[in-house]
MISEGU-523578 format. One record per residue (C-alpha): residue number from 1; x, y, z negated. Coordinates in Angstrom, 3 decimals. Layout:
<sites>
NUM,X,Y,Z
...
</sites>
This chain:
<sites>
1,-24.922,48.520,-89.193
2,-22.407,45.731,-90.651
3,-25.564,44.081,-92.125
4,-27.330,44.253,-89.061
5,-24.307,42.662,-87.022
6,-24.083,40.068,-89.926
7,-27.755,39.102,-89.526
8,-27.606,38.954,-85.616
9,-24.388,36.612,-85.755
10,-26.178,34.321,-87.914
11,-29.231,34.335,-85.864
12,-27.264,33.777,-82.644
13,-25.120,30.970,-84.340
14,-28.585,29.398,-85.504
15,-30.194,29.822,-81.976
16,-27.147,28.361,-80.140
17,-27.038,25.346,-82.516
18,-30.771,24.601,-82.095
19,-31.629,25.675,-78.563
20,-28.059,26.293,-76.821
21,-28.204,23.224,-74.766
22,-31.817,23.898,-73.768
23,-31.338,27.360,-72.723
24,-28.308,26.179,-70.692
25,-30.284,23.439,-69.162
26,-32.936,25.794,-68.004
27,-30.504,28.369,-66.611
28,-28.870,25.289,-64.892
29,-32.190,24.565,-62.902
30,-32.735,28.366,-62.104
31,-29.165,28.596,-60.938
32,-29.390,25.303,-58.914
33,-32.538,26.920,-57.143
34,-30.808,30.188,-56.105
35,-27.596,28.500,-54.967
36,-29.283,26.095,-53.022
37,-31.740,28.327,-51.096
38,-28.546,30.995,-50.664
39,-26.513,28.088,-49.261
40,-29.242,26.949,-46.858
41,-28.327,29.763,-44.714
42,-24.844,28.567,-44.057
43,-26.143,25.292,-42.270
44,-23.590,23.122,-44.079
45,-22.665,19.739,-42.395
46,-23.480,16.353,-44.096
47,-20.218,15.619,-45.352
48,-20.173,19.132,-46.826
49,-23.359,18.534,-48.666
50,-22.192,15.141,-49.844
51,-19.067,17.094,-51.464
52,-21.189,19.712,-52.996
53,-23.507,17.160,-54.637
54,-20.741,15.195,-56.099
55,-21.153,16.637,-59.683
56,-24.786,15.934,-59.646
57,-24.265,12.564,-58.386
58,-21.878,11.850,-61.486
59,-24.735,13.175,-63.757
60,-27.145,10.612,-62.476
61,-24.877,7.800,-62.501
62,-23.629,8.726,-66.160
63,-27.430,8.667,-67.302
64,-28.215,5.258,-65.376
65,-25.232,3.540,-66.924
66,-26.779,3.964,-70.371
67,-30.275,2.803,-69.683
68,-29.377,-1.037,-69.727
69,-27.512,-0.839,-73.005
70,-29.917,1.472,-74.864
71,-32.909,-0.373,-73.739
72,-31.715,-3.973,-74.907
73,-30.156,-2.506,-78.111
74,-33.082,-0.179,-79.099
75,-35.719,-3.116,-78.658
76,-33.731,-5.828,-80.451
77,-32.689,-3.818,-83.400
78,-35.930,-2.013,-83.493
79,-38.408,-5.232,-83.315
80,-35.892,-7.324,-85.320
81,-36.067,-5.051,-88.569
82,-40.086,-4.842,-88.405
83,-42.484,-7.130,-89.960
84,-44.287,-9.494,-87.622
85,-47.676,-8.192,-88.357
86,-46.489,-4.552,-88.093
87,-44.759,-5.105,-84.804
88,-47.749,-7.045,-83.415
89,-50.003,-4.326,-84.364
90,-47.740,-1.541,-83.027
91,-47.348,-3.502,-79.723
92,-50.986,-3.857,-79.226
93,-51.635,-0.121,-79.919
94,-48.867,0.892,-77.696
95,-49.829,-1.169,-74.662
96,-53.540,-0.273,-74.932
97,-52.830,3.302,-75.357
98,-50.505,3.277,-72.334
99,-53.003,1.396,-70.011
100,-55.749,3.750,-71.158
101,-53.979,6.812,-70.225
102,-52.640,5.736,-67.109
103,-56.256,4.646,-65.789
104,-57.444,8.212,-66.956
105,-54.755,9.699,-65.015
106,-55.778,7.656,-61.906
107,-59.410,8.707,-62.441
108,-58.406,12.406,-62.841
109,-56.616,12.303,-59.586
110,-59.111,10.683,-57.902
111,-61.832,13.187,-58.801
112,-59.688,16.156,-57.653
113,-58.885,14.892,-54.398
114,-62.496,14.244,-53.643
115,-63.390,17.524,-54.808
116,-60.464,19.551,-52.913
117,-60.507,17.386,-49.844
118,-56.820,18.287,-49.040
119,-56.577,15.835,-45.930
120,-59.411,17.906,-44.205
121,-57.806,19.787,-41.193
122,-54.502,18.142,-41.430
123,-53.218,16.749,-38.427
124,-50.886,13.543,-38.020
125,-47.972,13.886,-35.381
126,-48.688,11.316,-32.764
127,-51.293,8.810,-32.281
128,-53.649,7.271,-34.706
129,-52.038,4.375,-36.488
130,-53.828,1.286,-36.612
131,-54.784,-0.451,-39.874
132,-52.039,-2.533,-41.423
133,-52.031,-5.736,-43.233
134,-54.229,-5.591,-46.533
135,-52.929,-6.587,-49.842
136,-55.399,-7.257,-52.524
137,-55.038,-6.140,-56.281
138,-54.517,-9.835,-57.112
139,-51.329,-9.771,-55.154
140,-50.105,-6.664,-56.867
141,-51.060,-8.103,-60.161
142,-48.995,-11.536,-59.350
143,-46.117,-9.494,-58.338
144,-46.307,-7.537,-61.592
145,-46.420,-10.810,-63.528
146,-43.323,-12.114,-61.569
147,-41.152,-9.145,-62.509
148,-42.225,-9.518,-66.114
149,-40.586,-13.196,-66.058
150,-37.463,-12.775,-64.049
151,-35.864,-16.295,-62.902
152,-32.374,-14.721,-63.343
153,-31.678,-12.440,-66.279
154,-28.337,-11.101,-64.756
155,-30.068,-10.536,-61.314
156,-32.720,-8.609,-63.112
157,-30.372,-6.054,-63.935
158,-29.751,-4.786,-60.441
159,-32.876,-6.439,-58.452
160,-36.402,-6.504,-58.615
161,-39.261,-8.310,-56.821
162,-41.487,-6.542,-54.074
163,-43.899,-7.883,-51.894
164,-42.970,-8.380,-48.223
165,-45.392,-8.838,-45.254
166,-44.496,-11.321,-42.816
167,-46.348,-11.771,-39.638
168,-46.799,-15.148,-37.817
169,-47.987,-14.986,-33.939
170,-50.158,-17.651,-33.166
171,-50.481,-18.048,-29.345
172,-53.633,-19.230,-27.832
173,-53.788,-21.738,-25.243
174,-54.314,-20.342,-21.494
175,-57.562,-20.268,-19.918
176,-57.927,-21.946,-16.493
177,-60.755,-20.673,-14.264
178,-61.510,-22.992,-11.156
179,-62.385,-21.079,-8.114
180,-63.073,-23.230,-4.952
181,-63.983,-21.064,-2.052
182,-62.718,-22.023,1.353
183,-63.549,-19.928,4.373
184,-62.614,-22.129,7.051
185,-64.593,-24.987,5.866
186,-67.561,-23.998,3.435
187,-68.498,-27.599,2.729
188,-65.085,-28.335,1.603
189,-62.949,-26.420,-0.779
190,-59.729,-26.262,-2.826
191,-59.294,-25.429,-6.340
192,-57.505,-22.002,-7.378
193,-56.063,-21.793,-10.916
194,-56.211,-18.347,-12.702
195,-54.424,-18.276,-15.915
196,-55.697,-15.771,-18.559
197,-53.575,-15.504,-21.581
198,-55.295,-13.844,-24.607
199,-53.129,-11.534,-27.019
200,-51.471,-13.381,-29.565
201,-53.262,-13.865,-33.153
202,-51.144,-12.219,-36.014
203,-51.640,-13.329,-39.389
204,-49.864,-11.574,-42.198
205,-48.426,-13.484,-45.145
206,-47.332,-11.734,-48.375
207,-44.245,-13.390,-49.685
208,-42.050,-12.277,-52.671
209,-38.930,-10.171,-51.784
210,-36.304,-8.246,-53.344
211,-35.164,-4.614,-53.655
212,-32.245,-2.877,-54.946
213,-33.096,-1.587,-58.469
214,-33.209,-2.559,-62.008
215,-36.255,-4.811,-63.203
216,-36.584,-2.850,-66.358
217,-40.096,-4.736,-67.089
218,-38.368,-8.129,-67.088
219,-35.628,-6.763,-69.365
220,-37.991,-4.988,-71.776
221,-39.985,-8.266,-72.132
222,-36.875,-10.364,-72.764
223,-35.308,-7.993,-75.392
224,-38.732,-7.680,-76.999
225,-38.792,-11.267,-77.329
226,-35.313,-11.675,-78.545
227,-36.050,-8.841,-81.096
228,-38.974,-10.700,-82.564
229,-37.137,-13.923,-82.999
230,-34.044,-12.374,-84.567
231,-36.453,-10.934,-87.276
232,-37.885,-14.154,-87.858
233,-34.303,-15.756,-87.934
234,-33.455,-13.735,-91.260
235,-29.614,-13.922,-92.213
236,-28.785,-16.155,-89.160
237,-29.925,-13.381,-86.701
238,-27.951,-10.683,-88.535
239,-24.760,-10.847,-86.688
240,-26.521,-10.193,-83.367
241,-28.791,-7.542,-84.956
242,-25.539,-5.717,-86.097
243,-24.314,-5.931,-82.698
244,-27.273,-4.177,-81.212
245,-27.071,-1.727,-84.032
246,-23.721,-0.621,-83.078
247,-24.311,-0.562,-79.589
248,-27.083,1.564,-79.982
249,-25.114,3.829,-82.206
250,-22.409,4.032,-79.725
251,-24.860,4.873,-77.061
252,-26.286,7.936,-78.963
253,-22.770,9.220,-79.534
254,-21.782,8.976,-75.847
255,-25.167,10.852,-75.247
256,-24.219,13.586,-77.757
257,-20.837,13.986,-76.013
258,-22.189,13.981,-72.304
259,-25.068,16.303,-73.223
260,-22.548,19.425,-72.525
261,-21.854,18.069,-69.116
262,-25.497,18.111,-68.236
263,-25.887,21.931,-67.495
264,-23.273,22.030,-64.842
265,-24.388,18.771,-63.180
266,-27.837,20.028,-63.072
267,-26.869,23.003,-61.118
268,-25.346,20.875,-58.255
269,-27.821,18.079,-58.420
270,-30.929,20.783,-57.919
271,-28.992,22.575,-55.248
272,-28.049,19.537,-53.377
273,-31.666,18.532,-53.131
274,-32.658,21.981,-51.971
275,-30.250,21.673,-49.395
276,-31.509,18.442,-47.937
277,-35.039,19.882,-47.732
278,-36.878,20.397,-44.640
279,-38.252,24.052,-43.635
280,-40.261,25.336,-46.634
281,-42.572,27.139,-44.536
282,-43.530,24.339,-42.400
283,-43.808,22.031,-45.440
284,-46.355,24.860,-47.039
285,-48.349,24.885,-44.037
286,-48.809,21.024,-43.529
287,-48.799,19.959,-46.889
288,-49.860,23.003,-49.134
289,-53.279,21.641,-50.120
290,-52.064,18.222,-50.863
291,-49.096,19.717,-53.103
292,-51.605,21.980,-55.134
293,-53.913,19.067,-55.660
294,-51.245,16.803,-57.224
295,-49.849,19.854,-59.483
296,-53.391,20.438,-60.473
297,-53.887,16.694,-61.508
298,-50.789,16.645,-63.369
299,-51.785,20.019,-65.139
300,-55.020,18.768,-66.257
301,-53.567,15.405,-67.306
302,-50.354,16.739,-68.760
303,-51.190,20.030,-70.392
304,-54.792,19.533,-71.399
305,-55.791,15.857,-71.788
306,-52.541,14.302,-73.337
307,-52.158,16.920,-75.934
308,-55.885,16.459,-76.540
309,-55.449,12.847,-77.405
310,-52.593,13.732,-79.702
311,-54.522,16.283,-81.644
312,-57.806,13.808,-81.686
313,-55.541,10.935,-83.045
314,-53.057,12.784,-85.482
315,-54.967,16.043,-86.214
316,-51.654,17.984,-85.646
317,-50.660,20.735,-83.373
318,-49.482,18.949,-79.991
319,-47.594,22.010,-78.806
320,-45.352,22.368,-81.866
321,-44.501,18.761,-81.358
322,-43.937,19.346,-77.643
323,-41.464,22.179,-78.413
324,-39.154,19.666,-79.937
325,-39.252,17.747,-76.342
326,-38.315,20.540,-74.179
327,-34.691,19.433,-73.621
328,-36.008,16.001,-72.581
329,-38.585,17.734,-70.229
330,-35.901,20.013,-68.538
331,-33.653,16.973,-68.007
332,-36.629,15.102,-66.567
333,-37.214,17.760,-64.091
334,-33.503,17.959,-62.909
335,-33.185,14.194,-62.531
336,-36.726,12.974,-61.649
337,-35.975,9.816,-63.528
338,-37.827,8.729,-66.736
339,-35.300,6.014,-67.287
340,-32.343,8.112,-67.002
341,-34.109,10.741,-69.409
342,-34.710,7.993,-71.891
343,-31.476,8.479,-73.771
344,-32.354,12.335,-74.130
345,-35.896,11.546,-75.093
346,-34.719,9.250,-77.645
347,-32.580,11.893,-79.353
348,-35.310,14.738,-79.232
349,-37.773,12.351,-80.919
350,-35.283,11.477,-83.768
351,-33.811,14.786,-84.242
352,-36.607,17.271,-83.338
353,-39.665,15.634,-83.833
354,-38.699,13.229,-86.962
355,-40.242,10.209,-85.471
356,-39.518,7.088,-87.127
357,-36.529,5.291,-85.774
358,-37.894,1.876,-85.588
359,-41.144,3.274,-83.704
360,-39.084,5.204,-81.327
361,-36.807,2.451,-80.560
362,-39.947,0.290,-79.370
363,-42.287,2.837,-78.008
364,-39.974,4.660,-75.860
365,-38.229,1.803,-73.814
366,-41.701,0.261,-73.172
367,-43.168,3.594,-72.221
368,-40.215,4.293,-69.771
369,-41.281,1.063,-68.160
370,-45.047,0.715,-68.072
371,-46.415,4.261,-68.886
372,-46.270,6.010,-65.352
373,-49.317,8.572,-65.682
374,-47.807,11.078,-63.376
375,-46.785,8.227,-60.886
376,-50.456,6.434,-60.974
377,-52.057,10.076,-60.421
378,-49.823,11.049,-57.463
379,-50.375,7.463,-56.020
380,-54.180,7.683,-56.041
381,-54.267,11.174,-54.668
382,-51.703,10.228,-51.932
383,-53.561,7.068,-50.643
384,-56.914,8.949,-50.594
385,-55.103,11.967,-48.865
386,-53.834,9.687,-46.093
387,-57.301,8.150,-45.723
388,-58.795,11.616,-45.203
389,-56.046,12.542,-42.639
390,-56.928,9.294,-40.598
391,-60.642,10.247,-41.095
392,-61.245,6.948,-42.888
393,-64.146,6.809,-45.144
394,-63.582,5.232,-48.377
395,-66.710,3.637,-50.319
396,-66.894,3.242,-54.148
397,-65.624,-0.299,-54.171
398,-62.339,0.914,-52.362
399,-62.045,3.938,-54.905
400,-62.213,1.110,-57.380
401,-59.614,-0.924,-55.778
402,-57.307,2.087,-55.585
403,-57.680,2.887,-59.162
404,-57.008,-0.639,-60.211
405,-54.135,-1.039,-57.916
406,-52.570,2.325,-58.709
407,-52.324,1.477,-62.473
408,-50.952,-1.791,-61.895
409,-48.612,-0.606,-59.241
410,-47.231,2.168,-61.345
411,-46.689,-0.091,-64.292
412,-44.362,-2.088,-62.245
413,-42.616,1.018,-60.840
414,-38.970,1.435,-61.571
415,-38.162,4.752,-63.538
416,-35.756,5.900,-60.760
417,-36.296,8.757,-58.454
418,-39.042,8.511,-55.811
419,-39.859,4.984,-56.878
420,-43.628,5.880,-56.274
421,-42.992,5.659,-52.663
422,-42.118,1.975,-53.035
423,-45.165,1.154,-54.843
424,-47.346,3.281,-52.638
425,-47.289,0.568,-49.983
426,-49.153,-1.502,-52.537
427,-52.032,1.044,-52.936
428,-52.266,1.625,-49.049
429,-52.384,-1.902,-48.176
430,-55.046,-2.758,-50.818
431,-57.683,-0.823,-48.841
432,-56.192,-1.448,-45.229
433,-54.516,1.752,-44.711
434,-51.278,2.052,-42.391
435,-48.288,1.913,-44.721
436,-46.219,3.932,-41.979
437,-48.286,6.968,-42.883
438,-46.200,7.353,-46.051
439,-44.123,9.515,-43.706
440,-46.685,12.048,-43.927
441,-45.715,12.917,-47.427
442,-42.049,12.039,-47.827
443,-40.861,15.534,-46.868
444,-42.652,16.729,-50.039
445,-42.190,13.790,-52.542
446,-38.953,14.782,-54.103
447,-40.549,18.060,-55.276
448,-43.605,16.292,-56.541
449,-41.487,13.478,-58.078
450,-40.037,15.973,-60.478
451,-43.082,17.006,-62.098
452,-44.794,13.814,-62.448
453,-41.593,12.698,-64.005
454,-42.045,15.425,-66.672
455,-45.585,13.935,-67.187
456,-44.490,10.475,-67.582
457,-41.716,11.562,-70.111
458,-44.342,13.673,-71.964
459,-46.748,10.823,-72.210
460,-44.021,8.668,-73.677
461,-42.973,11.058,-76.394
462,-46.629,11.964,-77.359
463,-47.396,8.109,-77.587
464,-44.464,7.697,-79.924
465,-45.924,10.473,-82.278
466,-49.484,8.939,-82.215
467,-48.000,5.469,-82.841
468,-45.939,6.936,-85.705
469,-48.923,8.479,-87.120
470,-51.345,5.618,-86.731
471,-48.713,2.919,-88.076
472,-47.144,4.967,-90.839
473,-48.717,2.928,-93.570
474,-47.250,-0.462,-92.018
475,-43.942,1.085,-91.827
476,-44.059,2.452,-95.430
477,-44.724,-0.989,-96.622
478,-42.379,-2.490,-94.149
479,-39.204,-0.573,-95.836
480,-39.425,-1.226,-99.757
481,-35.867,-1.985,-99.644
482,-34.703,1.442,-98.722
483,-36.681,2.999,-101.281
484,-35.452,0.465,-103.692
485,-31.915,1.078,-102.929
486,-32.408,4.904,-103.215
487,-33.906,4.179,-106.628
488,-30.788,2.049,-107.738
489,-28.475,4.861,-106.527
490,-30.527,7.410,-108.506
491,-30.310,5.272,-111.699
492,-26.641,4.632,-111.138
493,-25.928,8.372,-110.956
494,-27.936,8.828,-114.135
495,-26.244,6.343,-115.990
496,-22.723,7.639,-114.955
497,-23.743,11.109,-116.020
498,-25.051,9.837,-119.322
499,-21.655,7.575,-120.006
500,-19.726,10.788,-119.009
501,-21.542,12.951,-121.669
502,-21.138,10.447,-124.481
503,-17.429,9.891,-123.809
504,-17.104,13.765,-124.122
505,-18.639,13.685,-127.552
</sites>
C-alpha cells in the first residue's frame, strides 16, 4: 500500500509539474462558462458587469503589456545572431508558407459557404440596404504597404492606418423649363420658370485614416531590419544585442511568474463575455448555419490541413507536437488575441516542442502579425454570407476579388480581439456590399473570434516547427561557436582530472 501511495504521489507531482497550468486553464474556461450562464438569470447592471469582469481585464492588460517588448527584443536578438544567408532563406520560406496557408484557408471558406449556403432563408431586420462605396484590392494593398512603413515609430505603438471613406456631394445646376401659356391673350405669352433640382452626385474618396491599436506590422518590419543590421555590425552592435537579450529574458521571467494568475483571470474573462451575450436561442435561430459553416471551415483547416502540411514537410507526428501547444491554445481560446498569446506560445515552443530559439524568435512574431488563417477564412465566409442575405449574386471574378482582398486584409489585421470586424469593411467594399451589414454578424462574432484565434496560434506554432526542420542544416552551420565552446569545456575538464590524478600519484 505504501508503495502504491509513493508511486501515485510521484505521478501526481510529475503531472502537476508538466500539465498543472494546462489543467487549471481548462478548468478555468469551463468554470467561466458555468458562472457566466448562472449569473445571466440575475440580470446584473452594466456597472456590476464591469466590476465582475475586472480580473479578466487585468489579464488582458498584462498580456498586451508584454507584446511590444517581446516582439522587438525577439526579432532584434534572433536575427542579429543569424547568418545573413540563413536568415534570408528562413524569412523567404516563412513568408511564402504563411501566404500560401492563408490563401488556402480563404479557398476552404469560400468552398464551404458556397456548398452550405447559410445565408439562404436568413432575413434582415429593416429594409434592404443599398450598395456602399467600392474599395478595390489595390487600395487594400496600398493600405497594407503604408502600415509596413510607419511615418512615426512611436505612433505605431498605439495607432495604425485604416482606410476611411469620405463622400463629396457635387450639386448639379438647376434646370429651367420655359412655359409660356397665356389664356387671356393666346397670341402673346409670359414666361414661367420651373426649377428642377436633381439629386446631388455623391463621389466616394478613400483617404488614409487612423485607428487605435498597435501597428504590429510596422514594428515587425522595423525590428527585423534592425536585427539584420546589428548582425552585420559585429562587435559594434553587441551592446544593443545584449540589451535585447536581457529584455527578452526578463519578459520570459515575467511570463513564468504571471502564468499562475491566468486561470483566475480566465474565469472572469469568459464569464464576463457570456454576461454581455445576447439571447443564445435567438442567435442560434438566426445565425446557426453561419456559425456551423465557420466552425466547419476552421475544423477542416486547423485539424486536417495544417497537421497534414506539418507531416508532409517534416514526416513527424503533428499531434504529438500539438500536445505541447495545448497551454497556448487554451489561452488563445480565453483571450481571443494572437498577439496577447504570443508570450505563452513562445514559452511552449521553447520548453515543450524544443524548437530552436533563433527560429522561434523570428517565426512567431512574424506569424502573429501576418499569419491570420482563421481570420482570412472567417472574412471570406462572412462576406459571401452577407451577399447571400442581400440576394446578391457573386460572379467568379468577385469571388477571386474576395479571396485576394481577404488574404491581404488578414495580413494587416491586428492580433487583438475582434480585429476581423475592422478589416471586414475592406472585404465587403471590394465587391460593393454594404459595410453596415456587419451588424448582422456582430452578435456572434465574439464566440467565433476565439476559435479562429486558436487556428491562428496553431498555424504560427506549426510553421515554427516546419521551419526548424527545413532550416536545421543552416542553423547547425550557423552555430559552430557553441559546439567549439562545449569541446573546449570538455577538454578543460579532462585536463583537470588528469592533473588531479597525477598530483595524487
